[in-house]
C-alpha positions in Angstrom: -24.0 29.8 104.8 -23.8 33.4 106.1 -20.3 34.9 105.7 -19.2 38.2 107.4 -16.5 39.9 105.4 -14.1 42.7 106.4 -12.6 44.5 103.4 -15.4 43.6 101.0 -14.7 46.5 98.6 -10.9 46.0 98.2 -9.2 44.2 95.4 -9.3 40.8 97.2 -12.6 41.5 99.0 -14.5 42.4 95.8 -13.5 39.2 94.1 -14.3 37.2 97.3 -17.8 38.7 97.6 -18.5 37.9 93.9 -17.4 34.3 94.4 -19.4 33.8 97.6 -22.5 35.2 96.0 -22.0 32.9 93.0 -22.0 30.0 95.4 -25.3 31.1 96.9 -23.8 32.1 100.3 -25.3 35.1 102.2 -22.7 37.8 102.4 -22.8 40.4 105.2 -20.1 43.0 104.7 -18.7 45.7 106.9 -19.2 49.1 105.3 -18.2 52.5 106.5 -19.8 54.7 103.8 -22.8 55.1 101.5 -20.5 54.6 98.5 -19.4 51.2 99.9 -23.0 50.3 100.7 -23.9 50.8 97.0 -20.9 48.8 95.8 -21.7 45.9 98.1 -25.4 45.9 97.3 -24.7 45.9 93.6 -22.5 42.8 94.1 -25.2 41.0 96.0 -24.0 41.6 99.5 -25.8 43.1 102.5 -23.8 46.1 104.0 -23.4 46.3 107.8 -22.5 49.8 108.7 -19.4 50.1 110.9 -15.7 50.8 111.0 -12.8 48.5 111.2 -11.4 50.7 114.0 -14.4 50.2 116.2 -14.9 46.4 116.4 -17.2 46.4 119.4 -20.0 47.6 117.1 -19.8 44.6 114.8 -17.7 41.8 116.4 -20.8 40.0 117.9 -22.6 40.1 114.6 -19.5 38.7 112.9 -19.1 35.7 115.1 -22.8 34.9 114.9 -22.2 34.3 111.2 -21.1 30.9 110.0 -17.8 32.2 108.9 -15.7 35.4 108.9 -13.2 36.6 106.3 -10.6 39.2 107.2 -9.4 40.9 104.0 -9.2 44.5 105.3 -6.4 46.9 106.2 -6.2 50.6 106.7 -2.7 50.9 105.1 -1.9 53.6 107.5 0.8 53.9 110.1 -1.6 52.4 112.6 -2.7 49.4 110.5 -1.1 46.9 112.8 -2.8 48.4 115.9 -6.2 48.5 114.1 -5.9 44.9 113.1 -4.9 43.8 116.6 -7.9 45.6 118.2 -10.3 44.0 115.6 -8.9 40.5 115.8 -8.8 40.5 119.6 -12.5 41.7 119.6 -13.4 38.8 117.4 -11.6 36.2 119.5 -13.3 37.6 122.7 -16.7 37.7 121.1 -16.3 34.1 119.9 -15.8 32.9 123.4 -19.5 33.5 124.1 -20.5 31.1 121.3 -21.3 27.5 121.9 -19.6 26.4 118.7 -16.3 27.7 117.1 -16.6 30.3 114.3 -14.8 29.7 111.1 -12.3 32.5 110.3 -10.1 33.1 107.3 -7.3 35.6 107.9 -5.2 37.3 105.3 -1.4 37.2 105.6 0.9 37.7 102.6 3.8 36.5 100.6 6.0 39.3 102.0 6.0 37.6 105.4 8.5 35.0 104.0 11.0 37.7 103.1 13.5 37.0 100.3 13.4 33.4 99.1 15.7 33.7 96.0 16.0 30.3 94.2 14.1 28.5 97.0 10.4 28.1 96.8 8.5 29.0 100.0 6.2 26.3 101.4 4.0 26.8 104.5 6.7 25.3 106.8 9.2 28.0 105.9 10.2 30.2 108.8 8.8 33.7 108.6 11.1 36.6 107.9 8.7 39.5 107.6 9.4 43.1 106.7 9.3 45.1 110.0 6.2 47.0 108.8 4.2 43.8 108.5 5.6 41.6 111.3 2.4 42.2 113.3 0.6 39.9 110.8 2.6 36.9 112.1 1.8 37.6 115.7 -1.9 38.2 115.0 -2.2 35.0 112.9 -0.8 32.9 115.7 -3.1 34.6 118.2 -6.1 33.6 116.0 -4.8 30.1 115.5 -4.6 29.7 119.3 -8.1 31.2 120.0 -10.1 28.2 121.2 -13.5 29.3 119.7 -12.1 30.2 116.3 -11.4 27.7 113.5 -8.7 29.7 111.7 -7.0 29.3 108.3 -4.4 31.8 107.3 -4.2 32.6 103.6 -0.9 33.9 102.3 -1.7 35.3 98.8 0.9 35.8 96.2 1.0 39.2 94.5 -2.6 39.8 93.4 -3.3 41.2 90.0 -6.8 42.2 88.9 -8.3 43.0 85.6 -10.5 45.8 87.1 -8.1 48.0 89.0 -4.8 46.3 88.2 -4.0 45.2 91.7 -0.2 44.9 92.1 0.1 46.0 88.4 -1.6 49.3 89.1 1.6 51.4 89.0 2.8 49.7 85.8 -0.6 50.1 84.1 -1.0 53.7 85.0 2.3 54.6 83.5 2.0 52.5 80.3 -1.5 53.7 79.4 -0.3 57.3 79.4 2.8 56.5 77.3 5.2 56.8 80.1 8.1 54.6 81.0 7.3 52.1 83.8 9.2 52.6 87.0 10.7 49.5 88.6 12.0 49.4 92.2 15.1 47.3 92.6 15.9 44.9 89.7 14.3 43.6 86.5 15.3 40.1 87.7 13.2 40.3 90.9 10.6 37.5 90.9 7.0 37.9 92.1 4.8 35.0 92.9 1.5 35.9 91.1 -2.2 35.1 91.4 -5.3 36.6 89.7 -8.0 37.9 92.0 -10.8 35.6 91.0 -8.5 32.6 91.4 -7.6 33.8 94.9 -11.3 34.3 95.7 -12.0 30.7 94.9 -9.2 29.6 97.3 -10.8 31.7 100.1 -14.2 30.3 99.4 -13.0 26.7 99.2 -11.4 27.2 102.6 -14.5 28.9 104.1 -16.4 25.7 103.2 -13.9 23.4 104.8 -13.9 24.4 108.5 -11.9 21.3 109.3 -8.8 22.8 107.6 -6.8 25.1 109.9 -3.3 26.5 109.7 -1.4 28.2 106.9 -2.1 28.0 103.2 -0.2 29.7 100.4 -2.3 30.8 97.4 -0.3 31.2 94.2 -0.7 30.4 90.5 2.7 31.3 89.2 5.6 30.5 91.5 7.8 33.4 90.4 7.7 35.7 87.4 10.4 38.4 86.8 9.3 42.0 87.1 11.1 42.5 83.8 8.7 40.2 82.0 5.6 41.7 83.7 6.5 45.2 82.7 7.5 44.1 79.2 4.1 42.5 78.6 2.2 45.5 79.9 4.3 48.0 77.9 4.0 46.0 74.6 0.2 45.6 75.1 -0.2 49.4 75.4 2.4 50.2 72.8 4.3 52.4 75.3 8.1 52.7 75.8 9.5 49.3 76.8 12.7 50.6 78.5 11.8 51.0 82.2 13.1 53.4 84.8 15.1 51.6 87.5 14.9 53.1 91.0 17.0 51.7 93.8 15.4 50.1 96.8 16.5 53.0 99.0 15.0 55.6 96.7 11.7 53.7 96.6 11.5 53.4 100.4 12.5 57.1 100.9 9.8 58.3 98.6 7.0 55.9 99.4 7.6 54.5 102.9 8.8 51.3 104.4 6.1 49.2 102.6 7.9 49.8 99.3 10.6 47.3 100.3 7.9 44.6 99.6 7.8 44.7 95.8 11.6 44.5 95.8 11.7 41.1 97.4 12.9 38.3 95.1 10.4 35.5 95.9 9.0 32.2 94.8 6.1 30.4 96.5 4.2 27.2 96.1 0.4 26.4 96.6 0.8 22.6 96.7 -0.7 22.3 100.2 -3.8 24.2 99.1 -4.1 22.3 95.9 -3.9 19.0 97.8 -6.3 20.1 100.6 -9.2 21.4 98.5 -8.4 20.3 95.0 -8.0 24.0 94.1 -6.4 24.8 90.7 -5.9 28.3 89.2 -7.6 29.1 86.0 -4.9 31.7 85.0 -1.4 30.1 85.0 0.1 32.9 82.8 -0.6 36.5 83.8 0.1 37.7 80.2 -3.2 36.1 78.8 -5.8 37.9 81.0 -3.7 41.1 81.3 -3.1 41.5 77.6 -6.8 40.7 76.8 -8.0 43.3 79.4 -5.6 45.9 78.0 -6.9 45.2 74.5 -10.5 45.6 75.6 -9.5 48.8 77.4 -8.0 50.3 74.3 -10.8 49.2 72.0 
């Protein structure tokens, strides 16, 4: 199977490329630089030079593949507009094909908003942060596109033992002996998933084009930020007493996206587990994270 991937050098994309290659799929990945070319080729993928902001140069190539994975975002003020242009181009290009193209689109746990003591399932109404509300609209547009067979993956907070993923801020502080900064409350819960486990979920869905709709991908339904930071601090031997910043302070300093990590959430992947028999390998973030930190310090 040939899979065209957008965002193949990001935290999620890197893991997805590795998993696709391990399953002997041919991977064609959008690349906008020589640096990205080298990263993709070293991972076993073939770069296709282009830019997410200019989809007319790659949309036809993408839909001629057996499947497309969208795991890219510019993370700028215009990221919603960029995604809209790219996804509309894919939907339009797919209309010229005789058979529907498989598409996996990335949403996110923040689209559910605060869940508190409730556990978010795929039928939960969305309550997205305003900065990410466009994801809900774009996902529905792709689900409605007649020549696309779309599955929407809502990943939990993704941690990674290469760059840290959502733990990056915590790791950066702890490894330099600084106190970790927490936005909001120690009691805030994050649903978690390790990047290679998430990659297996993407690839399982790529290979099942009969499955459409929404799928949560999560290994731990809700872990407190206090426990996460404690594990990281202790592993590095750094100060364990965190610095607590208010939500308003975090948003003022970092932008509206900073509200996301302050959401108290829990989420379930029972639908995904039932649909493709997916099971996470890492059901406690402390094990791979502590091991990686120990290797880093050795």
